[in-house]
C-alpha positions in Angstrom: -68.2 -3.5 -77.5 -68.8 -5.6 -74.4 -66.8 -4.4 -71.4 -66.2 -6.6 -68.3 -63.6 -6.5 -65.5 -60.4 -7.9 -67.0 -61.5 -8.0 -70.7 -63.3 -6.3 -73.5 -64.9 -8.0 -76.6 -65.5 -6.5 -80.0 -66.8 -7.7 -83.3 -70.1 -8.8 -84.7 -71.9 -12.1 -83.9 -74.7 -12.1 -86.4 -73.6 -14.0 -89.5 -73.6 -17.7 -90.4 -70.5 -19.7 -90.9 -67.3 -20.7 -89.0 -66.2 -18.3 -86.2 -63.1 -17.6 -84.2 -61.7 -15.4 -81.5 -58.3 -13.7 -81.5 -57.5 -12.6 -78.0 -54.7 -10.2 -77.2 -53.2 -10.3 -73.6 -50.4 -7.9 -72.5 -48.8 -8.9 -69.2 -47.4 -6.5 -66.6 -43.6 -6.6 -66.5 -42.6 -9.7 -64.6 -46.0 -11.3 -64.9 -45.5 -13.3 -68.1 -45.2 -16.6 -66.2 -48.7 -16.0 -64.7 -50.2 -15.3 -68.2 -48.5 -18.5 -69.5 -50.1 -20.5 -66.7 -53.5 -18.7 -67.4 -53.3 -19.9 -71.0 -52.5 -23.4 -69.8 -55.6 -23.3 -67.5 -57.7 -22.2 -70.5 -56.4 -25.1 -72.6 -57.3 -27.6 -69.9 -60.9 -26.3 -70.1 -61.0 -26.1 -73.9 -60.0 -29.8 -74.1 -63.4 -30.5 -72.5 -65.3 -28.5 -75.1 -66.3 -30.5 -78.2 -67.1 -27.4 -80.3 -63.8 -25.6 -79.6 -60.8 -26.2 -81.8 -58.3 -25.7 -83.1 -57.0 -23.7 -80.2 -53.5 -22.0 -79.9 -51.9 -20.2 -77.1 -49.2 -17.9 -78.4 -46.3 -15.8 -77.1 -45.1 -12.8 -79.1 -42.6 -11.4 -76.5 -41.9 -11.4 -72.8 -45.2 -9.6 -72.1 -47.4 -10.1 -75.2 -49.5 -13.1 -75.6 -52.4 -14.2 -77.8 -55.0 -16.9 -78.3 -56.5 -18.0 -81.5 -59.4 -20.4 -81.3 -61.9 -21.5 -83.9 -65.5 -22.8 -83.8 -67.8 -24.3 -86.4 -70.5 -21.7 -85.7 -71.8 -18.9 -83.4 -73.5 -21.4 -81.1 -70.2 -23.2 -80.4 -68.3 -19.9 -79.8 -71.0 -18.8 -77.4 -70.9 -22.2 -75.6 -67.2 -21.7 -75.2 -67.8 -18.4 -73.5 -69.7 -20.1 -70.7 -67.7 -23.4 -70.8 -64.7 -24.6 -68.8 -62.2 -22.8 -71.1 -64.0 -19.4 -71.5 -65.0 -19.2 -67.8 -61.3 -18.5 -67.0 -61.9 -14.9 -68.2 -64.2 -14.5 -65.1 -61.1 -14.6 -62.9 -61.2 -10.8 -62.7 -58.9 -10.3 -59.7 -56.1 -12.5 -61.3 -56.5 -10.7 -64.6 -56.1 -7.3 -62.9 -53.0 -8.5 -61.2 -51.2 -9.9 -64.2 -52.4 -7.9 -67.2 -51.2 -4.4 -68.1 -54.7 -3.6 -69.5 -57.8 -5.7 -70.1 -57.6 -8.6 -72.5 -59.2 -7.8 -75.9 -61.3 -10.5 -77.4 -61.9 -10.0 -81.1 -64.8 -11.9 -82.6 -63.9 -13.1 -86.1 -65.7 -14.6 -89.1 -63.5 -17.3 -90.6 -63.5 -16.7 -94.4 -61.0 -19.2 -95.6 -58.8 -21.9 -94.1 -56.6 -24.9 -94.6 -57.9 -27.5 -92.2 -56.3 -30.8 -93.2 -52.6 -30.1 -92.1 -51.4 -29.2 -88.7 -47.7 -28.5 -88.0 -46.7 -30.3 -91.2 -48.8 -33.4 -90.5 -52.0 -34.5 -92.1 -55.0 -34.2 -89.7 -56.9 -37.5 -89.4 -60.6 -37.5 -88.3 -61.1 -39.4 -85.1 
């Protein structure tokens, strides 16, 4: 497990194939709006990363948030970590102010997926 100020990361990173992160964020009471803005900031960076996508910022409750983001391979996931989206997790002081405990980044291997439909609409390659 990698531990840094504001976040921890677990999971393996040594297999071939599609990759993802699931990130769990728990806001301090009354700080949900700050976490929502944080997710918006990440999305603005992710939109500049050609190897990142799909990307979803999710809200489960007033204080519980999540991110699911997928990558074609380990190289793209690692590039995201140092890219304009992932670098948001270096904002340690802000994370400490808004999160009840460090964000948990789970490395995932994508085993199966449906990639041609998004929100009920056929995805068209650009």
